[in-house]
N, C-alpha and C positions, 0 to 999 in steps of 0.2 A: 235271723239276719245278722251278719257280722258288721259291727259298727266301726271298729278300728281299721277300716280298709276303705278303698275307693271302689264303688260299684260302677264298673265301666260297661256301658251298654249303648255306645254311640253307633248310629247307622253309618257304615263305611261309605255309603253313597250320599253325596251332597244333594243332588236332585236328579230327577228322571225326565227325559224327553222321549216319549215313546219307549222303544226298546233300549235307547241309549241312557246310560247312567254315568254321571260324572262323579268319580270317587275323590275323596279327600286326598288320597295318595297321588292321583294324577294331577290334581291342583297343586300339590306340593312340588311335584316334578316340574311343572310349568313355572311356578314361582322361582324355583332354583335357577332355571336357565335365564329367565327374564332379569332377575336381580343380579345374577352373575354377569350377564352381558352389560348391564348399566354400570356396575362397579368397574369392570374392566375397561369400559369405554372412558370413564373418568381417568383411570390410570394411564391409558394410552394417550389421552389428551394432555395430561399433566407432563408426560415424558416426551411429548412431541413425536409420537410414532403414528404413522399413517393408519387411520382407523379401518381402512380397507383390509389390512392384514387380520384384524380382529374378526371382521365379517366372515372371512374364509375359515379361520381357525375354529369358529363356533360350529361350523358344519362338521369339521373333523371331530370336535369334542362331543357333539351330540351323538354322532354315529358310534364313536368309541364307547361312550357310557352305555348306550342302549345295547349294542352288540356284545360288548365285553361283559357287562353285568349279567346279561341273560345267559351267555355261554358259560360264564363263571359259575352260575348257579347249577346249570345242567351238568357241567363237568365235575364240579367239586362236591355237590350235594345230592344230585339225583341222576347220576350217570346211569345206573342200572335201569332206570325208568325211561329216560329220554333217548338213550342211544340203543334203541331196539327198532325192529322193522315196523312195529305197530305204533310207536309214539314219537318217532324222530321228527315228524311233521309238526308236532306241537311246540317245538322249540321257539319258532317265531310266528306262531298262529295265535293271535290275541282274542279268539272267540271260543266260547263254550256254549253248546246247545243253542246256537244261533244268536247269542248275546255277546256284545263286546265286554270283555272282562279285563283287558290289559294283560301284561305278562305277569303271571303268578309265579314269582320267584326271580329275584335279582340279587347278585352277589357283589359287594363292594370290592372284594379282592380282584375279581374279574374286570371290573371297571377300571381299577387302578392300573392293571397290566395293559389294558387296551389304550388308556390315555397315554402311557409312555410310548407305545407303538405308534399311536397317532401323531405324537409330537415328533418322533423320528421321521415319519413320512412327510410331515409338514416342513421340517428342516430340509429334507432332501429336495423339496419342490421350491420353497421360497427362501431358503438360507437364513431364516430368522433363528437367532440363538435360542434353542429349546430350553436351555437351563435358565436363561433370563426370563423366559415366558412362564416356566414352571413355578418360579418364585412368586409370580403374581397370580397365576391360575389357581394354585392351591388355596389361596385366601378365600376365593369364592366357592371352591369345591367343598371346603369345610362347612360353609353356610348351606350349600346344596344338600350336603349329607344330613344336616340338622332337619331340613324340610322333609327329606325322604324318610328319616326315622320317625318323625311325627306322623307321616303317612302310614307307616307300619303300625303305629299306636292306634290310629283311627281304624285300621283294618283288623285290630285285635289279633295281631300276629307278632312273632319274634319276641315272646316274653319268656321269663325265666322260671326258676324253681320257686317252690312255696316259701313264703316269708311271713313273719309275724310283725314286721315293721309297719308303722302306721300309714306309710305311703304305698303299701301293697295294693295291687289292682286285682279285682275279681272280674275277669273277662267273661261277662255273662253271655255275650254273643256266641261264645264257643262252649257254653254250658258249664263253665268253671264255677265252682262253689267255694273255693278257698283262695286267699290272696296270693298272687304271684309277683315276682320282681318285674316291674315295667322296664325291661332292658332297652326297649326302643326309646323310651324317655331318657334313660341314663345316657345313651349314646347321643341323642339329640342335644342334651345339655352340654355334654363334653365337646361335641363338634362346634356348638355355638361359642363356647369359651375359647376354643382354638381359633375360630374365625376372628373373635374380638382381639385376641393377643396378636395374631398375625397382622391384622389391619392396623392395630396400634403401632406395631413395630415399623410397618411400611411408612405410615404417616410421620412417625417420629424421625425416621431416617430420610424422609422426603424422597424415597426411592433410591437413595444412594447408599448401597451396602454391597458387601462381597457377594458375588453370584452364588446362589444355593444356600445362603444363610437362612432363609425362610424355609425353603423346600426340605432341607435336611432335617431340621428340628421338627418340621411339620409331620414328616413321616414317622419320626420317633414318637411324637405326642399322640397323633391320631391312632396309629396302630398299637401303640402302648395302651391307650385307653380301651381300644377294642379287645386287646389281650386280657386286660383285667376284668372287663365286664363279662367276658365269656365264662368266667368262673361261676356265674349264677345263671347260666343258660343250660339248656338240656339238649338242644339239637346239635347234630354234627359230632356225635361221639365216635372216636376212632378206637377200634378194638385193640386192646393190648397196650395202649398208650394213655397215660394219665392226663391227656390234654384233649380239648375239643378241636375239631377241624379248623374252626375259625382262628384258634390260637396258633396252630401249626402254620397256617397261611400268613399270619401276621408277623411271625418271627423274621422271615427274610426281609420284609419291609423295614422292620425296626433296625436290623443289622445294616441294611443298605442306607438307611437314614444316618446312622452313626458314621459310616464310611464317607458319605457325602459331606457331612459336617467337617470331618477331619480334612478332606480334600479342599473344602471351601476355605478353611482357615489358612491353607497353604497356597491360596490363589491358583488353584488348578483348573478353574472354570473361566471361560472368556467373559469379559464384562460387556454390557450393553446389548441392545436388541440385535445389532448387526456387528459381530466381531470384526476386527481389522483383518483384511485379507479375504473376507467373504464378500462376494458380489451380491448386492441387494437386488432381488428380483421383484419386479412390479407384478401385482396380481390383479390389477384393475381390469384386465381383459377377461378375467375369470368370473367377474361379478355380473 
């Protein structure tokens, strides 16, 4: 028995009710949305923005995260498997052998792209300033990311290469016998720190700052952390390139974040939830 390591043998299912089993991962997903909604509700109330706009945008965000993350995984990591005549129906089919298993495989890069698309669609319908909202949304997205990565840890998945460090995890559920880097835990702690700093900045400035000040640096910090952690991962190797797929997908977000920071400092983004010249649309009839 290896003593200088953490023997990880946690059941990924919290409890069973008949054939249904609630996974820690699913619980984390639920907590991410509930806590995110509560925090954003306080922000909207503080800035005197009609809460009905938040109710609508939550639907957009939920669908964007679920569809984007799933399609991102299927496109970026398992394209050869899912996009075939035999397996394409499994993309959004959360059952295996008659049991609900949830979606086995979600990609954060796909979720990020889908959220940006969802925000554009939301702006087209309600004319709320998407850049203003993204500054506030990413605060809770970082917290949600921490919950999701902890769920990956409980699933004994997304871990890294072998390590001799004392916090290495032996994932016994998968038959591992040597310590591996718990990259899911690394990411969870990184995202939790990003959430804390982003929320601290928002509170310190009392919501009064140049638009995209948080969003730009958030992109750099979160995908920068992802890029660095990928060095101790093993999945997603790209043939002929000394980088993993997760690193290649992170680079555009890091560059985009730096560009957004540069534009923000030059006041290139409209201020406030409803920029001057935009007609505010009521969405109460949609609720």
